[in-house]
C-alpha positions as CSV (number, residue, x, y, z in Angstrom):
1,M,4.1,-4.7,-32.8
2,T,1.2,-5.3,-30.5
3,Y,2.2,-4.9,-26.8
4,D,0.4,-7.4,-24.5
5,S,0.8,-8.4,-20.9
6,D,3.3,-11.1,-21.7
7,T,5.3,-9.2,-24.4
8,Y,8.0,-8.0,-22.1
9,G,8.5,-11.3,-20.4
10,D,8.4,-13.4,-23.5
11,R,10.8,-11.2,-25.4
12,T,13.2,-10.7,-22.4
13,A,13.2,-14.0,-20.5
14,D,16.3,-15.6,-22.1
15,E,18.3,-12.4,-21.6
16,Y,16.9,-11.2,-18.3
17,D,19.4,-13.0,-16.0
18,E,22.3,-11.7,-18.1
19,L,21.1,-8.2,-18.2
20,Y,20.4,-8.0,-14.5
21,S,23.0,-10.5,-13.2
22,D,24.5,-8.0,-10.8
23,F,21.2,-6.6,-9.5
24,V,20.9,-8.5,-6.3
25,P,18.0,-7.9,-3.9
26,P,19.2,-6.4,-0.7
27,A,19.0,-8.5,2.4
28,A,16.7,-6.0,4.1
29,Q,14.2,-6.5,1.3
30,I,14.1,-10.3,1.7
31,R,13.9,-10.0,5.5
32,L,11.0,-7.5,5.4
33,L,9.0,-9.6,2.8
34,A,9.5,-12.8,4.8
35,E,8.3,-11.0,8.0
36,L,5.2,-9.6,6.2
37,A,4.4,-13.0,4.7
38,G,4.0,-14.5,8.2
39,N,2.6,-18.0,8.2
40,T,1.1,-17.8,4.7
41,P,2.6,-18.1,1.2
42,A,3.8,-14.8,-0.3
43,V,2.1,-13.9,-3.6
44,E,4.6,-12.2,-5.9
45,I,3.2,-10.6,-9.0
46,G,5.7,-10.3,-11.8
47,S,8.1,-12.9,-10.4
48,G,10.1,-13.1,-13.6
49,T,13.0,-15.5,-13.5
50,G,13.2,-15.4,-9.7
51,R,15.5,-12.6,-8.7
52,V,13.4,-12.1,-5.5
53,T,11.4,-15.3,-5.5
54,L,14.4,-17.6,-5.0
55,P,15.9,-15.9,-1.9
56,L,12.5,-15.2,-0.5
57,A,11.5,-18.9,-0.8
58,E,14.4,-19.8,1.5
59,H,12.2,-18.3,4.2
60,V,8.5,-18.7,3.1
61,P,6.6,-20.5,0.4
62,V,6.0,-18.3,-2.7
63,L,3.2,-18.2,-5.3
64,A,5.3,-16.8,-8.2
65,V,2.9,-15.2,-10.7
66,D,4.0,-13.9,-14.1
67,A,2.0,-13.2,-17.3
68,S,4.8,-14.6,-19.4
69,E,5.0,-18.3,-19.9
70,E,8.7,-17.9,-20.9
71,M,9.5,-16.2,-17.6
72,T,7.6,-18.9,-15.7
73,R,9.6,-21.6,-17.6
74,Q,12.9,-20.0,-16.7
75,L,11.9,-19.8,-13.1
76,A,10.7,-23.4,-13.0
77,K,14.2,-24.6,-14.0
78,K,15.7,-23.1,-10.8
79,T,13.2,-23.9,-8.1
80,G,14.7,-27.3,-7.0
81,T,13.3,-28.2,-3.6
82,L,12.4,-24.7,-2.7
83,P,8.7,-24.1,-1.9
84,I,7.9,-22.2,-5.0
85,T,4.8,-22.5,-7.2
86,P,5.4,-21.0,-10.6
87,I,2.1,-19.7,-12.1
88,T,1.5,-18.2,-15.5
89,A,-1.4,-15.8,-15.1
90,D,-2.4,-12.2,-15.9
91,A,-2.4,-9.9,-12.9
92,A,-5.8,-8.7,-14.0
93,H,-7.4,-12.1,-13.3
94,Y,-5.2,-13.9,-10.8
95,V,-6.6,-14.5,-7.3
96,A,-4.9,-17.0,-5.0
97,G,-6.9,-19.9,-3.7
98,R,-6.5,-18.7,-0.1
99,R,-6.1,-15.4,1.7
100,V,-2.5,-14.4,2.4
101,D,-0.6,-12.0,4.5
102,L,1.6,-10.6,1.6
103,V,1.0,-9.6,-2.0
104,C,3.9,-7.8,-3.6
105,A,4.6,-6.2,-7.0
106,L,8.3,-5.2,-7.0
107,F,10.8,-3.5,-9.2
108,N,8.3,-1.5,-11.3
109,T,6.0,-4.5,-11.9
110,F,3.0,-2.3,-11.1
111,F,4.0,0.0,-13.9
112,L,4.8,-2.9,-16.2
113,L,1.2,-4.1,-16.0
114,A,1.1,-1.3,-18.6
115,A,-2.7,-0.6,-18.8
116,E,-4.8,1.3,-16.2
117,T,-7.5,-1.4,-16.4
118,T,-5.0,-4.1,-15.6
119,Q,-3.5,-2.1,-12.7
120,R,-6.9,-1.4,-11.2
121,A,-7.9,-5.0,-11.5
122,F,-4.7,-6.1,-9.8
123,L,-5.4,-3.8,-6.9
124,R,-8.9,-5.1,-6.5
125,N,-7.6,-8.7,-6.7
126,A,-4.9,-7.9,-4.1
127,A,-7.5,-6.6,-1.7
128,R,-9.5,-9.8,-2.2
129,M,-6.4,-12.0,-1.5
130,L,-5.3,-10.2,1.7
131,T,-6.1,-11.3,5.2
132,D,-7.5,-8.7,7.6
133,T,-3.9,-7.9,8.7
134,G,-2.2,-8.5,5.3
135,T,-0.1,-6.1,3.3
136,L,0.3,-5.2,-0.3
137,V,3.8,-4.0,-1.1
138,I,4.4,-1.9,-4.3
139,E,7.9,-0.8,-5.3
140,T,8.2,1.6,-8.2
141,F,10.3,4.5,-9.4
142,V,9.1,8.0,-8.9
143,P,8.6,9.7,-12.3
144,R,11.2,12.5,-12.3
145,P,12.0,13.6,-15.9
146,G,15.7,13.7,-16.7
147,Q,16.8,11.4,-13.9
148,R,18.3,7.9,-13.9
149,L,15.9,5.2,-12.9
150,P,16.7,3.4,-9.6
151,D,16.8,0.0,-11.3
152,G,20.1,-1.5,-10.3
153,P,23.7,-0.8,-11.2
154,H,23.0,-0.1,-14.9
155,P,19.9,2.2,-14.9
156,G,17.9,3.6,-17.7
157,V,16.8,7.2,-17.9
158,F,13.3,8.7,-17.6
159,P,13.3,11.2,-20.5
160,E,13.2,14.9,-19.7
161,G,11.9,15.6,-23.2
162,R,10.1,13.3,-25.5
163,S,12.8,10.8,-25.9
164,V,16.3,9.7,-24.9
165,I,19.0,7.2,-25.9
166,A,21.6,6.2,-23.3
167,L,24.3,3.7,-22.7
168,K,23.1,1.3,-20.1
169,R,25.8,-1.3,-19.9
170,R,29.2,-2.1,-21.5
171,T,31.3,-5.3,-21.2
172,V,34.2,-6.6,-23.3
173,D,31.9,-8.0,-26.0
174,T,28.4,-6.4,-25.3
175,L,26.8,-3.0,-25.3
176,V,23.3,-2.5,-24.0
177,L,21.6,0.7,-25.1
178,F,18.5,2.2,-23.6
179,A,16.0,4.0,-25.9
180,A,12.9,5.5,-24.3
181,E,10.0,7.8,-25.0
182,N,7.9,9.6,-22.4
183,H,4.3,10.2,-23.4
184,D,3.6,12.4,-20.4
185,T,0.0,13.3,-21.3
186,E,-0.9,9.6,-21.2
187,Q,1.6,8.9,-18.5
188,E,3.1,6.1,-20.6
189,F,6.7,5.2,-20.8
190,H,7.8,3.2,-23.8
191,Y,11.4,1.9,-24.0
192,S,13.7,-0.7,-25.5
193,E,16.9,-2.3,-24.3
194,I,19.0,-2.9,-27.4
195,V,21.6,-5.6,-26.9
196,L,24.6,-5.5,-29.2
197,R,26.8,-8.6,-28.7
198,D,29.9,-9.4,-30.7
199,G,29.1,-12.1,-33.3
200,A,25.4,-12.3,-32.4
201,P,22.2,-10.8,-33.9
202,V,21.0,-7.5,-32.5
203,R,18.3,-8.0,-29.9
204,V,15.6,-5.4,-29.2
205,L,13.8,-6.0,-26.0
206,P,10.7,-3.8,-25.6
207,G,9.0,-2.6,-22.5
208,Q,6.0,-0.4,-21.8
209,M,4.8,1.2,-18.6
210,R,1.8,3.1,-17.4
211,Y,3.3,5.2,-14.6
212,W,1.8,7.1,-11.8
213,R,3.0,9.4,-9.1
214,P,2.8,7.9,-5.6
215,E,-0.2,10.0,-4.5
216,Q,-2.0,8.8,-7.6
217,I,-1.4,5.2,-6.7
218,D,-2.8,5.9,-3.3
219,V,-6.0,7.1,-5.0
220,L,-6.2,3.9,-7.1
221,A,-5.5,1.8,-4.1
222,G,-8.2,3.6,-2.1
223,E,-10.8,2.9,-4.8
224,A,-9.8,-0.8,-4.4
225,G,-10.4,-0.7,-0.7
226,L,-6.7,-0.3,0.3
227,L,-5.1,2.3,2.6
228,L,-1.5,3.5,2.6
229,R,0.2,2.3,5.8
230,E,3.9,3.3,5.3
231,R,6.1,4.6,2.5
232,W,9.9,4.6,2.3
233,E,12.5,5.4,-0.4
234,D,14.5,2.2,0.1
235,W,14.4,-1.2,1.9
236,E,16.4,0.2,4.8
237,R,13.2,2.2,5.5
238,T,14.7,5.6,4.8
239,P,11.8,8.1,5.0
240,Y,10.3,9.0,1.7
241,D,10.9,12.5,0.5
242,A,8.2,13.7,-2.0
243,D,10.7,16.2,-3.4
244,T,13.8,14.1,-3.8
245,S,13.2,10.4,-3.5
246,G,13.7,8.5,-6.8
247,R,11.8,5.4,-5.7
248,H,9.1,4.5,-3.3
249,I,8.2,1.3,-1.4
250,S,4.6,1.6,-0.3
251,L,2.7,-0.7,2.1
252,Y,-1.0,-0.8,1.9
253,R,-3.6,-2.6,4.1
254,L,-7.3,-3.1,3.9
255,A,-9.2,0.0,4.6
256,G,-11.1,-0.2,7.9
257,Q,-8.4,-2.3,9.6
258,D,-6.3,-1.1,12.5
259,Q,-2.7,0.0,11.9
């Protein structure tokens, strides 16, 4: 199978809400993003079916960008009268028609862009979209082999060796298995969520990530004209610990601007 920018979304869109139904964004996350958005629309890259988009749009307009037409279609069904603009576009090419105070790539979206060229292009585009006082927010896991991923109540595993298979979720009639391979030399993480549901065909939902350590992302951001402003391990702003934190939330601003 060829893995493209829309593969994950197109294959997962109809299952996404079921798989992550109990992964609710914390109130602190929505408050912070709304605060950072200020008086401009928020640009969310990798908006998916609206897990963050919908509650955020109760506070600020959202330009909800996803490479998957299927994800965008699922979101469009839910927007109602909320100020959400669903947009199908690749992060490597999307630039909003105006400058904004917030661009965000949440819940490992930056890694899910999957290719270094796409990630670099996204960072350059984010810098082009931001106002002089604007913020880019990136939330990703910290690659720590052998540890559970900080992706909600039913996490996968970042393999300590080459590969791992783990039980991710179990209900009365459904099992979700997580199978992953860590290609550490290339810093690529390939995985599948395997959905076994009583009386239904087996579903294999593939994902692929190009992962980086936080300090490597800082270098990529710097090359795009962005500078790290703050870094926490959660939305409650717990200080990030380079030795123990499993996730980081990093805020970048345009280089050359005051803090």
